[in-house]
C-alpha positions in Angstrom: 85.2 17.5 -49.9 85.6 14.0 -49.2 89.6 11.6 -49.6 87.8 10.8 -53.5 87.4 13.9 -54.4 90.5 15.1 -52.9 92.6 13.0 -55.1 90.7 13.3 -58.4 91.4 17.1 -58.0 94.5 17.5 -56.4 96.5 14.2 -57.4 99.6 16.0 -57.5 99.5 17.7 -54.4 98.5 14.4 -52.8 101.4 12.7 -54.5 104.1 15.8 -53.4 102.8 15.9 -49.8 103.8 11.5 -50.0 107.5 12.3 -51.7 108.4 15.3 -49.2 107.0 13.5 -46.3 108.6 9.6 -47.5 112.0 11.4 -47.9 112.3 13.2 -45.3 111.5 10.2 -42.8 114.3 8.5 -45.1 116.9 11.2 -44.3 115.9 10.6 -41.2 115.7 7.2 -40.3 119.5 7.1 -42.2 121.2 10.3 -40.7 119.5 8.9 -36.5 120.5 5.6 -36.6 118.0 2.9 -34.8 119.8 1.4 -31.6 117.0 -0.2 -29.2 119.1 -0.1 -26.3 117.4 -1.7 -23.5 118.0 0.2 -20.0 118.1 -0.1 -16.1 118.7 2.8 -13.2 120.8 1.9 -10.4 121.9 4.7 -8.6 121.4 7.4 -11.1 123.4 5.8 -13.4 122.1 4.1 -16.7 123.2 0.6 -17.0 123.2 -1.6 -20.5 120.8 -4.3 -19.9 119.9 -5.8 -23.7 120.8 -4.7 -27.0 118.8 -5.1 -29.7 121.6 -5.2 -32.3 123.6 -7.8 -30.5 125.8 -8.4 -33.6 126.5 -4.7 -33.3 127.1 -4.4 -29.9 129.5 -6.9 -29.2 131.8 -5.2 -32.8 131.7 -2.7 -30.5 132.3 -3.3 -27.3 129.6 -2.7 -26.1 127.7 -5.7 -23.5 125.3 -6.6 -20.5 126.6 -4.1 -17.3 128.4 -1.1 -19.1 127.1 2.8 -17.9 126.1 4.5 -20.9 127.1 8.4 -19.7 126.2 10.5 -23.1 124.1 10.0 -26.1 125.3 12.4 -29.2 127.1 14.8 -26.7 123.7 14.7 -24.4 124.1 13.4 -20.6 121.9 11.1 -21.0 119.7 12.0 -17.6 119.0 14.6 -19.8 117.6 11.9 -22.7 113.4 13.1 -21.9 112.0 9.7 -23.2 115.6 7.0 -21.4 113.4 7.9 -17.8 110.1 7.3 -19.1 110.2 3.6 -21.4 114.2 2.8 -20.9 115.2 2.5 -24.2 117.9 4.6 -26.0 116.4 4.3 -29.5 118.6 7.0 -31.9 121.8 8.1 -31.3 125.3 9.3 -33.6 127.5 8.4 -31.1 127.4 7.1 -27.7 129.6 8.0 -24.6 129.9 3.9 -22.0 131.7 3.5 -19.2 133.1 0.1 -19.3 133.0 -1.9 -15.5 137.0 -1.7 -15.7 136.5 1.7 -15.4 137.8 2.6 -19.0 135.7 5.1 -21.1 135.2 4.7 -24.3 133.2 6.7 -27.4 131.6 5.1 -30.1 130.8 6.3 -33.7 127.2 5.0 -34.8 126.6 5.0 -38.6 123.4 3.1 -40.4 125.9 0.7 -42.9 127.7 -0.8 -39.2 124.2 -2.1 -38.9 123.3 -4.3 -42.2 120.2 -4.9 -40.6 118.8 -1.9 -40.5 119.9 -0.9 -43.6 117.9 -4.4 -44.9 115.1 -3.6 -42.7 115.0 0.1 -42.5 115.9 1.9 -45.6 116.8 -0.3 -48.1 113.8 -2.2 -48.3 111.3 0.9 -47.6 112.6 2.8 -50.1 112.2 0.0 -52.6 108.7 -0.4 -51.1 107.5 3.3 -51.7 108.7 3.9 -54.7 106.8 0.5 -56.4 103.7 2.1 -54.5 104.6 5.5 -56.5 105.0 3.7 -59.5 101.3 1.7 -59.1 99.8 5.2 -58.6 100.5 6.4 -61.1 99.5 3.5 -63.1 96.5 3.1 -61.6 95.5 7.3 -62.3 96.5 7.2 -65.7 96.2 4.2 -67.5 93.8 2.9 -65.5 89.2 4.2 -65.5 88.8 7.2 -62.8 86.8 6.0 -60.5 86.2 6.3 -56.4 87.1 2.7 -56.4 90.8 3.3 -57.5 91.1 6.6 -55.8 90.5 5.1 -52.8 92.8 2.0 -53.7 95.7 4.8 -54.2 95.2 6.8 -50.8 95.1 3.1 -49.4 98.6 2.2 -50.8 99.9 5.4 -49.8 99.0 5.2 -46.5 100.6 1.6 -45.7 103.3 3.1 -47.4 103.8 6.4 -45.2 103.2 4.0 -41.9 105.8 1.7 -43.2 108.4 4.2 -44.5 107.8 5.6 -40.8 109.1 3.3 -39.1 112.5 3.9 -39.0 111.7 7.5 -38.2 109.1 7.3 -35.6 111.1 4.3 -33.4 114.0 7.3 -33.0 111.4 9.7 -31.7 111.4 11.9 -34.4 108.2 14.1 -33.5 107.3 13.9 -37.6 108.0 10.5 -37.7 105.7 9.8 -34.3 102.8 11.5 -36.1 103.3 10.1 -39.7 103.4 6.4 -38.5 100.7 6.8 -36.4 97.9 8.4 -37.8 98.9 7.3 -41.1 98.7 3.8 -39.2 95.0 4.6 -38.5 94.2 5.6 -41.9 94.9 3.8 -43.6 92.8 1.2 -41.8 89.6 3.7 -42.1 90.2 4.3 -46.1 90.4 0.6 -46.3 86.8 0.3 -44.9 85.2 3.3 -47.3 87.0 1.4 -50.2 85.3 -1.7 -49.1 82.0 0.0 -48.8 81.8 1.4 -52.3 83.0 -2.1 -53.1 80.5 -4.0 -51.5 78.4 -1.3 -53.7 79.6 -1.8 -56.4 79.7 -5.8 -56.4 75.6 -5.4 -55.2 76.4 -7.2 -52.4 74.6 -5.6 -49.1 77.2 -4.0 -46.4 77.0 -5.8 -43.3 78.1 -2.5 -41.1 77.5 1.0 -40.2 77.1 3.3 -43.4 78.3 6.6 -42.0 81.9 5.8 -42.8 83.1 9.2 -42.8 82.8 8.8 -38.7 85.4 6.8 -38.3 87.6 9.6 -40.0 87.6 11.2 -36.2 90.1 8.5 -34.8 92.6 9.1 -37.4 92.8 12.8 -35.6 92.6 11.3 -32.6 95.3 10.0 -33.0 97.7 13.2 -34.4 96.5 14.5 -31.5 97.7 12.4 -29.2 101.2 11.2 -30.8 101.2 15.7 -30.5 100.7 15.3 -26.9 103.0 12.2 -26.5 105.8 14.7 -27.8 105.1 17.6 -25.8 104.4 15.5 -22.1 107.1 12.5 -22.8 105.3 10.3 -19.6 102.4 9.8 -21.7 104.1 8.5 -25.1 103.5 4.8 -24.0 100.3 4.9 -22.7 99.4 7.0 -25.6 101.1 4.5 -27.8 99.2 2.1 -26.4 96.1 3.3 -27.1 96.8 3.8 -30.6 98.2 0.4 -31.3 94.7 -0.8 -29.1 92.9 1.4 -32.0 94.4 -0.3 -34.7 94.0 -4.0 -33.5 90.4 -3.2 -32.7 90.2 -1.5 -36.8 91.4 -4.0 -37.9 89.8 -7.1 -36.7 86.9 -5.4 -37.1 87.6 -5.2 -40.6 88.4 -9.0 -41.1 85.5 -9.8 -39.2 83.1 -8.2 -41.8 85.0 -9.8 -44.7 85.2 -12.4 -43.4 81.3 -12.6 -42.8 80.8 -11.5 -45.6 82.1 -13.8 -47.3 80.6 -16.6 -45.2 77.0 -15.4 -46.3 77.7 -14.8 -49.7 80.4 -17.2 -51.4 81.5 -14.8 -54.0 84.7 -15.5 -55.4 85.7 -11.7 -55.2 84.9 -11.1 -51.2 87.5 -14.7 -51.2 90.3 -13.4 -52.6 89.6 -9.4 -51.2 90.0 -11.1 -47.7 92.7 -13.1 -48.7 94.9 -10.4 -49.3 94.2 -9.0 -46.6 95.1 -11.5 -43.9 98.3 -12.6 -45.5 99.6 -9.0 -44.9 98.1 -7.7 -41.5 98.0 -11.0 -39.4 101.3 -11.1 -38.4 102.0 -8.0 -37.6 98.7 -7.8 -35.9 100.0 -10.8 -34.1 103.5 -11.3 -34.2 103.7 -7.8 -33.2 100.7 -5.6 -32.0 98.7 -7.9 -29.6 101.9 -9.7 -27.7 103.3 -5.6 -27.4 99.8 -4.4 -26.1 99.5 -7.6 -23.8 103.0 -8.3 -23.1 105.0 -5.3 -23.5 107.4 -7.8 -25.5 107.0 -8.6 -29.6 107.6 -12.2 -31.3 108.2 -10.4 -34.6 109.7 -6.6 -34.8 107.7 -4.4 -36.1 110.1 -3.5 -39.3 110.4 -7.5 -39.7 106.8 -8.3 -39.9 105.7 -5.4 -41.8 107.9 -7.6 -44.8 104.4 -8.8 -45.4 102.9 -5.8 -46.5 105.1 -5.6 -49.3 101.6 -8.0 -50.4 99.9 -5.3 -50.2 100.7 -3.5 -53.6 100.3 -7.0 -55.5 97.2 -8.5 -53.9 95.0 -5.7 -54.4 96.5 -5.0 -57.5 95.5 -8.6 -58.5 91.6 -8.9 -57.3 91.0 -5.4 -58.3 92.1 -3.7 -61.3 90.1 -5.6 -64.0 86.4 -6.0 -63.6 85.8 -9.1 -64.9 88.2 -11.0 -62.9 88.6 -13.0 -64.9 88.9 -16.8 -63.9 89.7 -15.7 -60.0 89.2 -19.8 -58.8 91.7 -20.5 -60.9 94.1 -18.2 -60.5 93.9 -18.7 -56.7 94.0 -22.5 -56.9 97.7 -22.1 -59.0 98.9 -19.5 -56.4 97.5 -21.6 -54.0 99.9 -24.6 -56.1 102.6 -22.6 -56.3 103.5 -21.5 -52.4 102.7 -25.1 -51.2 106.0 -25.9 -53.6 107.8 -22.7 -52.8 107.2 -23.4 -49.3 108.4 -26.8 -48.4 111.3 -26.1 -50.7 112.1 -22.9 -48.9 111.7 -24.2 -45.1 114.1 -27.5 -46.5 116.3 -25.2 -48.3 117.0 -22.7 -44.3 116.3 -26.0 -42.5 120.4 -27.0 -44.0 121.3 -23.6 -43.9 121.4 -24.0 -40.7 122.7 -26.7 -39.8 125.2 -26.4 -42.7 126.6 -23.5 -40.8 125.9 -24.9 -37.6 123.3 -22.5 -36.3 125.2 -19.0 -36.5 123.0 -17.6 -38.7 120.4 -15.3 -36.7 117.2 -15.5 -36.8 116.8 -12.1 -37.9 118.8 -13.2 -41.0 117.2 -16.9 -41.5 113.8 -14.5 -42.0 114.9 -12.7 -44.7 116.2 -15.5 -46.7 113.6 -17.3 -46.3 111.5 -14.8 -47.7 113.5 -13.5 -50.4 113.7 -17.2 -51.5 110.1 -18.2 -50.8 108.9 -15.1 -53.6 111.3 -15.5 -55.8 110.5 -18.9 -56.4 107.1 -17.9 -56.5 108.4 -15.7 -59.4 110.5 -18.7 -61.1 107.0 -21.0 -60.9 105.5 -18.0 -63.1 108.5 -17.3 -65.6 108.5 -20.7 -66.4 104.8 -20.7 -67.0 105.3 -17.8 -69.0 107.8 -19.4 -71.2 106.7 -22.8 -71.1 103.7 -21.2 -73.2 105.9 -19.7 -75.2 108.5 -22.3 -76.4 106.6 -25.5 -75.8 107.3 -26.4 -79.5 111.1 -26.1 -78.9 110.3 -27.4 -75.3 108.4 -30.5 -75.4 108.0 -33.1 -78.2 104.5 -34.3 -78.9 105.8 -37.5 -79.4 103.7 -40.1 -76.8 101.7 -37.1 -76.0 98.5 -38.7 -77.7 96.3 -35.9 -76.6 97.5 -33.1 -78.3 98.2 -36.1 -81.6 94.4 -35.9 -81.8 93.6 -32.3 -81.2 95.8 -31.4 -83.9 94.3 -34.3 -85.8 91.5 -33.3 -85.3 92.3 -30.0 -86.7 93.6 -31.1 -89.9 90.6 -33.1 -90.7 88.6 -31.0 -89.7 89.6 -28.7 -92.3 88.2 -31.0 -95.4 85.1 -30.0 -97.1 84.7 -33.4 -99.3 84.1 -36.9 -98.3 87.5 -38.4 -100.6 89.7 -35.2 -99.2 88.7 -36.6 -96.0 89.3 -39.6 -95.7 92.4 -39.4 -97.8 93.9 -36.7 -94.8 92.5 -39.1 -92.3 94.5 -42.0 -93.8 97.7 -39.6 -93.9 97.0 -38.6 -90.2 97.4 -42.0 -88.6 99.9 -43.3 -90.9 101.8 -40.4 -89.9 101.2 -40.3 -85.8 101.3 -44.7 -85.4 103.9 -44.8 -88.0 102.5 -47.5 -90.7 103.5 -48.0 -93.9 100.0 -48.9 -95.1 96.8 -47.1 -94.3 94.4 -47.1 -96.6 90.0 -47.3 -96.2 88.3 -49.8 -98.1 84.3 -49.1 -99.0 82.0 -51.8 -99.1 79.4 -51.4 -101.1 75.7 -53.2 -100.1 74.5 -53.3 -103.1 77.2 -55.0 -105.7 78.6 -56.5 -102.5 82.1 -55.5 -104.5 84.5 -53.8 -102.1 86.8 -50.6 -102.8 90.0 -49.6 -102.2 90.9 -45.4 -102.0 94.4 -46.6 -103.1 95.3 -48.7 -106.1 96.4 -51.9 -105.8 95.6 -53.1 -102.1 94.8 -56.4 -101.1 90.6 -56.0 -100.3 90.0 -58.1 -97.0 87.0 -60.8 -96.5 83.9 -59.0 -96.4 82.9 -61.6 -93.8 85.2 -59.5 -91.9 84.5 -56.3 -92.5 80.5 -57.2 -91.5 81.4 -58.2 -88.6 82.5 -55.0 -87.9 80.7 -52.8 -84.9 80.9 -48.9 -83.9 84.4 -48.3 -82.2 85.8 -51.4 -83.2 89.6 -52.3 -83.6 90.6 -56.1 -84.9 93.4 -57.6 -85.5 93.9 -60.0 -88.0 96.8 -61.5 -89.3 99.0 -58.6 -89.9 96.7 -55.9 -90.3 94.4 -54.4 -87.8 90.4 -53.3 -89.5 88.9 -50.5 -87.6 85.1 -49.6 -88.1 85.3 -46.3 -89.2 81.7 -45.9 -91.1 78.1 -47.5 -92.3 74.9 -45.7 -93.7 72.2 -47.4 -95.9 74.8 -47.6 -98.9 78.0 -48.6 -97.8 80.1 -49.6 -94.7 84.1 -48.2 -94.9 86.9 -49.6 -92.3 90.6 -48.5 -92.1 93.0 -50.7 -92.8 96.2 -50.5 -90.9 99.0 -52.5 -92.6 102.9 -52.8 -92.3 106.3 -54.6 -93.9 106.2 -56.4 -91.1 103.9 -58.0 -87.9 102.3 -54.8 -85.9 101.4 -54.1 -82.6 100.0 -51.1 -81.1 100.0 -50.2 -77.8 96.7 -49.8 -75.4 97.4 -45.7 -76.1 97.1 -45.7 -79.4 94.7 -47.6 -79.9 92.5 -45.9 -77.5 93.6 -42.4 -79.3 92.3 -44.4 -82.6 89.6 -45.0 -81.2 88.6 -41.5 -80.1 89.5 -40.5 -83.5 87.3 -42.5 -85.4 84.6 -41.5 -83.4 85.3 -38.0 -84.5 85.7 -38.7 -87.9 82.2 -40.9 -88.2 80.8 -37.5 -86.7 82.9 -35.6 -89.5 81.7 -37.6 -92.4 77.9 -37.0 -91.6 78.2 -33.5 -91.9 80.2 -33.6 -94.6 77.5 -35.1 -96.4 75.5 -33.0 -95.1 77.4 -30.3 -96.9 78.1 -31.6 -100.3 73.8 -32.7 -100.6 73.1 -29.1 -99.7 75.0 -28.1 -102.7 74.3 -30.3 -104.7 70.2 -28.8 -103.7 71.7 -25.5 -104.5 73.1 -27.0 -108.4 69.6 -28.2 -109.2 68.1 -24.6 -108.4 66.9 -22.2 -110.9 69.9 -20.4 -111.6 70.6 -17.1 -113.8 73.0 -17.0 -116.5 76.4 -15.8 -114.4 75.9 -19.0 -112.0 74.9 -17.2 -109.2 72.3 -18.0 -106.5 69.9 -14.6 -107.2 67.2 -15.6 -104.2 70.7 -15.6 -101.5 72.2 -12.8 -103.2 69.3 -11.0 -103.5 68.7 -11.4 -99.2 72.5 -10.3 -98.3 72.0 -7.4 -100.6 68.8 -6.3 -98.7 70.6 -6.9 -95.6 73.4 -4.6 -95.9 71.9 -1.8 -97.7 69.1 -2.1 -94.7 72.1 -1.8 -92.5 73.8 1.1 -93.7 70.5 2.9 -94.3 69.8 2.9 -90.8 73.6 4.4 -90.0 73.7 7.0 -92.8 70.1 8.1 -91.8 71.2 8.2 -88.1 74.8 10.2 -88.8 72.7 12.4 -91.7 70.2 13.2 -89.1 72.5 14.1 -86.4 76.1 14.6 -86.8 76.3 15.9 -90.5 73.8 18.2 -89.7 76.2 19.5 -86.5 78.9 19.6 -89.3 77.2 21.8 -92.0 75.8 23.9 -89.2 79.5 24.6 -87.9 81.3 25.0 -91.7 78.6 27.8 -92.0 79.4 29.5 -88.6 83.2 29.5 -89.7 82.9 30.6 -93.3 80.5 33.8 -91.4 84.0 34.4 -89.2 86.5 34.3 -92.3 84.8 36.7 -93.9 83.6 39.2 -90.7 85.0 42.3 -90.7 84.3 43.1 -86.9 87.4 40.6 -85.3 86.3 41.8 -81.9 84.4 39.0 -80.8 85.7 36.2 -82.6 87.5 35.1 -79.8 84.0 34.4 -78.3 82.6 32.7 -81.3 85.8 30.8 -82.1 85.0 29.1 -78.0 81.6 28.7 -79.2 82.5 26.8 -82.0 85.0 24.4 -80.0 82.4 23.9 -78.2 80.0 22.4 -80.6 82.3 19.9 -82.3 83.2 18.7 -79.5 79.4 17.4 -78.8 79.8 16.4 -82.3 82.4 14.2 -81.9 81.2 12.7 -78.5 78.0 11.9 -80.3 79.9 10.4 -83.2 81.7 8.6 -80.6 78.7 7.2 -79.0 77.7 6.0 -83.1 80.8 4.0 -82.9 79.8 1.9 -79.4 76.8 1.4 -80.5 78.3 -0.5 -83.7 81.2 -2.5 -81.0 80.8 -0.9 -77.5 84.1 -0.9 -76.1 83.8 -1.3 -72.4 82.7 -4.8 -73.1 86.0 -6.4 -74.2 88.2 -4.2 -71.7 85.6 -4.1 -68.7 83.4 -6.9 -69.4 79.6 -7.1 -69.4 78.7 -5.9 -66.4 80.6 -2.3 -66.8 79.3 -1.9 -70.8 75.5 -3.1 -69.8 76.2 -0.5 -66.8 77.1 2.9 -68.9 74.6 1.7 -71.4 71.7 2.5 -68.9 73.3 5.6 -67.6 72.5 6.9 -71.1 69.5 6.0 -72.0 68.2 6.9 -68.3 69.7 11.1 -68.9 67.5 10.5 -71.8 64.3 8.9 -70.8 60.9 10.2 -69.5 60.6 6.6 -67.8 61.3 5.6 -64.2 64.5 2.6 -64.6 64.5 -0.5 -62.9 67.6 -2.4 -62.6 69.2 -5.0 -61.5 72.6 -7.6 -63.6 74.0 -10.0 -62.0 77.3 -10.7 -62.1 77.9 -14.2 -64.9 81.2 -16.2 -65.3 79.7 -17.3 -69.0 82.6 -19.7 -70.8 81.5 -18.2 -74.5 82.2 -14.4 -74.9 80.4 -14.1 -77.8 76.9 -14.8 -75.5 78.5 -11.4 -73.6 77.4 -8.8 -77.0 74.0 -10.8 -77.6 72.9 -9.8 -74.0 74.4 -6.9 -74.9 73.0 -6.2 -77.8 69.1 -7.7 -76.3 69.5 -4.9 -73.8 70.3 -2.3 -75.7 67.4 -3.2 -78.6 65.1 -3.3 -75.3 65.8 0.0 -74.2 65.6 1.7 -77.1 62.1 0.6 -77.8 61.3 1.5 -74.6 62.2 4.6 -75.4 61.3 4.6 -78.5 57.7 3.0 -78.7 56.8 2.1 -75.2 55.2 6.1 -74.2 55.7 4.0 -70.4 56.4 5.8 -67.1 57.9 2.5 -65.5 60.6 0.0 -66.7 61.9 -2.6 -66.0 64.9 -5.2 -66.7 66.7 -7.8 -64.8 69.5 -9.9 -65.9 69.7 -13.3 -63.5 72.1 -16.2 -63.4 71.2 -19.2 -63.6 72.9 -22.5 -62.8 73.7 -23.5 -66.8 73.2 -20.0 -68.2 71.2 -16.8 -67.6 67.6 -14.8 -67.8 66.5 -11.4 -69.0 63.1 -10.5 -67.6 61.7 -7.3 -68.5 58.0 -4.7 -68.4 56.8 -2.1 -68.6 53.2 0.0 -68.8 53.8 1.4 -72.1 51.2 1.4 -74.9 51.9 -2.6 -75.6 50.6 -4.2 -78.8 48.9 -6.5 -80.8 51.5 -9.9 -80.1 50.1 -10.8 -83.2 50.7 -8.2 -85.6 54.3 -7.7 -84.6 55.0 -12.0 -85.3 54.1 -10.7 -88.5 56.3 -7.9 -89.1 60.1 -5.9 -88.2 58.8 -3.7 -85.8 60.4 -2.9 -82.2 63.0 -5.2 -83.3 61.4 -8.5 -82.2 61.9 -10.4 -85.1 65.3 -9.2 -84.6 66.2 -10.2 -81.2 63.8 -14.0 -81.2 67.0 -14.7 -84.0 69.2 -13.4 -81.7 68.6 -15.8 -78.5 67.5 -18.6 -81.0 71.1 -18.8 -82.8 71.9 -19.7 -79.1 69.2 -22.2 -78.5 67.3 -19.9 -76.3 63.7 -19.5 -75.0 62.1 -15.9 -76.2 58.2 -15.5 -74.5 56.7 -12.1 -75.6 53.3 -11.1 -73.4 51.8 -7.6 -74.1 48.2 -6.0 -75.1 46.9 -3.0 -76.2 47.3 0.0 -73.2 48.0 -3.2 -71.0 52.2 -2.6 -71.1 54.5 -5.9 -72.5 56.7 -8.5 -70.7 59.6 -10.2 -72.0 61.6 -13.1 -70.6 64.0 -14.8 -72.4 66.7 -18.1 -71.3 69.9 -19.0 -72.6 71.7 -21.5 -71.4 75.0 -22.4 -72.2 76.8 -25.8 -73.5 75.2 -25.1 -77.1 75.3 -22.2 -79.7 74.1 -24.3 -82.6 70.8 -22.9 -84.6 68.2 -25.0 -83.0 65.0 -23.7 -84.6 62.8 -26.1 -82.5 63.7 -23.6 -80.2 60.8 -21.7 -78.6 59.7 -18.7 -79.5 56.0 -17.1 -78.5 
């Protein structure tokens, strides 16, 4: 049974093991403090060479040159690991001989070593609980897929590897086994996850397909750990072999991701690469590699492992949503926040180091750096949310001409008559530019007269109005004249005046110029609407003042949709419900009650099937996956459902689209739905191909089948096979619909839609 099946079927067992091991390892770390005292043998005496926690050693009068006699009341010669790696690792008590002959007893507690409390207890405990919460969230709130199952396992193993650092460093037997096995196992699970994720992205996997063989490596790590425990002399060598396996596996994973991203350039691979490089590289190059080559490390395991805290956040960010939203935007924003946070944090750490006169240790400074850096990034995101929610209170729109332009256009655009539009336009200009006299003058070509929308206003010289050109704004004496609109009958000019002489700034003139262009278009569109309404008024109407042809068209369309839905429900779900009701009625009047339990179970099963059918109808009316997981997930589910009940072989490819207009997603889904259902009901095909392909500025759908075909001329005259409905959908988005078919020669359909114009265009090609 694969790991995926294990976590699906035995989720609570996996979590129970995780909890038991995690809390046991934390207890071991707490009960037996890690010391890391480096010693050397000299004349059968073990002399301290270098204390790992120097502040603790100084506080307990332990210094270089002291001789250790006992560890936990056991002679140091009897402590197995000391003679092989020359380190006193974990102890609760030490007996030390000072150079002056004094013997001191040192009792040790974790609370005596603050660094250990933070790095080996508090932070690992927080990470352990955070991983547990995320695992529950993924299991219950998200769709249970193989990808998420592997993601949960990966995070659990990373957490156990991190939590076991203290117990493993203290040579606890279970701690050693858990640490080394989970270290390797998390990378093997990650490799398995990546293979499935590449398949999910429809991207070629650049490595071996049989990942199961790699699960032998963690088994070998467990065997090496057991051998090292039984034979301490081999412990260091076997530990280095396991560390080398970890190093090679991690380099392999990063290489696969890097080469894949270079080849395919997909944003999903980019964020996955960043999600792994940032947490693992410090551990890889600052601890693992120096330890392998020089038996020294730049950063200790517990400090470099702090970066592993980023793993659950980065993976949740990159993998929870199918659509991955606008990933490039989020990467850019995160990079922007990181740069600012990093610059300030470096400046802050430098200042703190200088102010404290270099008293702070590198470990303390590293902790302060990490805490400040992460806190600033979080603060930026919180500020962004607060600014957005409180923008109307925090920020004044005075001087924000772009905001003013949007608000003015929004208010003016809601009008439906020209007179109302001009009045609203003058009010908005007067309000934003703080002018007392703003009105529109209309110069009639036929009568050579000037009329004003405000009574009592003095007309300007018609010659001045005649000279104005589109978009021009001219100052004349104490007023501004702005060209507004012109047609075959009249010219309209906006007049801006003030009791005192006025002077508009460049930003205000630019705002007014842009607004004039918008209003000019509004007037043209409003004229078209008014002409249409006037035309409709002159059409033959019924006594009640309604348009019979329009009412009839809408009524027939609604009735057709209701009839189709009622027919479907009547033939399927309603018949099932009637059958269930009859069976329940039989049970109510049955005298023999021996088999009633078995009959009720059958009825329950029928009701569940009926409910599934009803849910399918609801999904048909509005596919839920489209809003939650995106177009690709919705299409995949649709194709699976069609494939289950079809008699033809279905060949398909679906590119991942990044469309700004989300209405196109529903249109694409409906086109797929109609094409596949038509093939199912009418084509009698043995092979059906359907492909959704990305174009530079839109998408393309290509459909082919080898079915009975039809005469294209016939289907253009009718609604058969839903072709006309698909044509209308495509035409509404300025798309092109091509169909080729002959009797007994199958059917080919090609649909292309370019994003950027969703206006109904009757010149769009359909043939």
